C-alpha positions in Angstrom: 109.8 131.8 -124.5 108.2 130.8 -127.8 104.4 130.9 -128.1 102.8 127.6 -127.2 105.7 126.3 -125.2 105.2 128.2 -121.9 104.0 125.3 -119.9 105.6 122.2 -121.3 108.3 121.8 -118.8 106.0 121.1 -115.9 102.7 119.6 -117.0 102.4 117.6 -113.9 101.9 120.8 -111.9 98.6 121.6 -113.7 96.3 119.8 -111.4 98.6 118.9 -108.5 99.0 122.5 -107.3 102.2 122.8 -105.3 103.3 119.2 -105.4 104.2 117.8 -102.0 102.5 119.8 -99.3 105.4 119.6 -96.9 107.9 121.2 -99.2 109.9 118.1 -100.0 111.6 117.7 -103.4 109.3 116.7 -106.2 110.7 115.8 -109.6 114.1 116.9 -108.4 112.8 120.4 -107.5 112.1 122.0 -104.1 108.8 123.7 -103.4 110.4 127.1 -103.8 111.8 126.2 -107.2 108.5 124.9 -108.4 106.7 128.1 -107.3 109.4 130.2 -109.0 108.9 128.2 -112.2 105.1 128.6 -112.1 105.4 132.3 -111.5 107.8 132.6 -114.4 105.4 130.8 -116.7 102.5 132.9 -115.6 104.5 136.1 -116.2 105.5 134.9 -119.6 101.8 134.0 -120.4 100.8 137.5 -119.2 103.2 139.2 -121.5 101.7 137.2 -124.4 98.1 137.7 -123.5 98.0 141.1 -121.9 100.3 142.4 -124.7 98.1 141.0 -127.5 94.5 140.9 -126.4 94.7 143.2 -123.4 94.5 143.0 -119.6 90.8 143.4 -119.3 90.0 140.8 -122.0 92.2 138.1 -120.4 90.5 135.9 -117.8 92.5 134.0 -115.2 91.5 130.7 -116.7 93.1 131.6 -120.0 96.3 132.7 -118.3 96.4 129.4 -116.4 95.8 127.4 -119.6 98.6 129.1 -121.5 101.0 128.9 -118.5 100.0 125.3 -117.8 99.3 126.1 -114.2 96.2 125.1 -112.2 93.9 127.9 -110.9 94.7 126.8 -107.4 98.4 127.3 -108.0 97.6 130.6 -109.6 96.0 132.0 -106.5 98.6 130.4 -104.2 101.6 131.7 -106.2 100.3 135.0 -107.6 97.2 136.0 -105.7 95.4 137.9 -108.3 95.4 139.0 -111.9 96.3 142.5 -110.7 99.3 141.2 -108.9 100.4 139.3 -112.0 100.2 142.5 -114.1 102.4 144.3 -111.5 104.9 141.4 -111.5 105.1 141.4 -115.3 105.6 145.2 -115.6 108.0 145.2 -112.7 110.1 142.5 -114.4 110.3 144.5 -117.6 110.9 147.9 -116.0 113.5 146.6 -113.5 115.6 145.4 -116.5 115.0 148.7 -118.2 116.1 150.8 -115.2 119.3 148.7 -115.0 120.0 149.3 -118.7 119.3 153.0 -118.3 121.6 153.3 -115.3 124.4 151.6 -117.2 123.8 153.9 -120.2 124.1 156.9 -117.9 127.4 155.6 -116.6 128.7 155.0 -120.1 128.0 158.6 -121.2 128.9 160.3 -117.9 131.2 162.9 -119.6 128.6 164.1 -122.1 126.2 167.1 -121.8 123.1 166.6 -119.6 120.6 166.6 -122.4 122.6 163.8 -124.2 122.9 161.8 -121.0 119.2 161.9 -120.3 118.3 161.1 -123.9 120.7 158.1 -123.9 119.3 156.9 -120.6 115.8 156.9 -122.0 116.9 155.3 -125.2 118.3 152.4 -123.2 115.1 152.2 -121.1 112.8 152.2 -124.1 114.9 149.6 -125.9 113.8 147.2 -123.1 110.2 148.4 -122.5 109.5 148.7 -126.2 111.4 145.7 -127.3 108.3 144.6 -129.1 104.7 145.7 -129.4 103.5 143.4 -126.6 105.9 144.8 -123.9 105.2 148.4 -125.1 101.4 147.8 -124.8 101.7 146.3 -121.4 104.1 149.0 -120.0 102.4 152.1 -121.4 98.8 151.2 -122.1 97.4 148.2 -120.2 99.0 149.2 -116.9 97.1 152.6 -116.9 94.1 153.1 -114.7 93.7 149.4 -113.6 93.3 149.9 -109.9 94.7 152.0 -107.0 97.3 149.4 -106.2 98.6 149.4 -109.8 98.6 153.2 -109.8 100.6 153.3 -106.6 103.1 150.9 -108.3 103.3 153.4 -111.3 103.9 156.3 -108.9 106.8 154.3 -107.3 108.2 153.5 -110.7 108.1 157.2 -111.7 110.0 158.0 -108.5 112.7 155.4 -109.4 113.2 156.9 -112.9 113.0 160.4 -111.6 115.8 159.8 -109.1 118.1 158.8 -111.9 117.3 162.1 -113.8 117.6 164.2 -110.7 121.0 162.7 -109.8 122.2 163.5 -113.3 120.9 167.0 -113.2 122.5 167.7 -109.8 125.8 166.4 -111.1 125.4 168.8 -114.1 124.9 171.7 -111.7 128.1 170.8 -109.8 129.9 170.8 -113.1 128.5 174.2 -114.1 126.4 172.8 -117.0 123.1 174.2 -115.8 121.5 176.2 -113.1 119.9 174.8 -109.9 116.1 174.3 -110.1 113.3 171.9 -109.1 114.7 168.9 -110.9 112.1 166.6 -109.6 109.5 168.5 -111.6 111.8 168.6 -114.6 112.1 164.8 -114.3 108.3 164.3 -114.1 107.8 166.5 -117.1 110.3 164.4 -119.2 108.8 161.1 -117.9 105.3 162.2 -118.9 106.5 163.1 -122.4 108.2 159.7 -122.8 105.1 157.9 -121.7 102.9 159.8 -124.2 105.4 159.1 -127.0 105.6 155.4 -126.1 101.8 155.2 -126.1 101.8 156.7 -129.6 104.2 154.0 -130.7 101.7 151.4 -129.5 98.5 153.0 -130.9 99.9 154.0 -134.3 99.3 151.1 -136.6 98.5 152.7 -140.0 101.3 151.9 -142.5 103.6 154.9 -143.1 102.7 156.6 -139.8 104.5 154.4 -137.4 106.6 156.0 -134.7 110.2 154.8 -134.4 112.5 154.7 -131.3 114.8 157.1 -133.0 112.0 159.6 -133.5 111.0 159.3 -129.8 114.5 159.9 -128.7 114.8 163.0 -131.0 111.7 164.4 -129.3 113.0 163.6 -125.8 116.2 165.5 -126.6 114.0 168.5 -127.7 111.9 168.4 -124.5 115.0 168.1 -122.3 116.8 171.0 -124.0 113.6 173.1 -123.9 113.2 172.5 -120.2 116.8 173.3 -119.4 116.7 176.4 -121.6 113.6 177.6 -119.7 115.5 177.2 -116.4 
């Protein structure tokens, strides 16, 4: 949603909280629809603010102002700033995992190293669609709280399961030898995270990191890990 337009569709929600308390239609929308709209506006606002000025520097009041949501509705609909961060990153990474899974299906007949690289390329095309999403997914989400760290561990398990499945399929086809592919997956994920962080932090002209460069390094890491096995 364009900057400055996040809350225009429901200005009347700003001070009225949830609308009718008994869940009846208000303005043609049910309570559940109004809640969903406010949550979407808050997540959009979080992408803009967390991705530009940072999570720690963004107060709830600023999020509410940009999303055009009352603070009462914020706590009712989202609960906390931490929960909003998780909701934002989960929205981005869920789309990214879906794209990665589709990419893996599209290249199912290619060597394992190429499949893993293409899967991560599709994933990064979503998470690093712009500097804001890359900053949120790879920088702002790190070290926030135990709850966010638990979400990150679960996310790593989701991605790892895709890699392990591909590796086990490769063993069945005789492409590679059996090994602890869960550790292999974690090693590759760690490399990807570090490279994506570099993409965010490198701002000096002429030293920027491109997605193609990241994917080249992923291929090198994957091939090195497989060769070592």
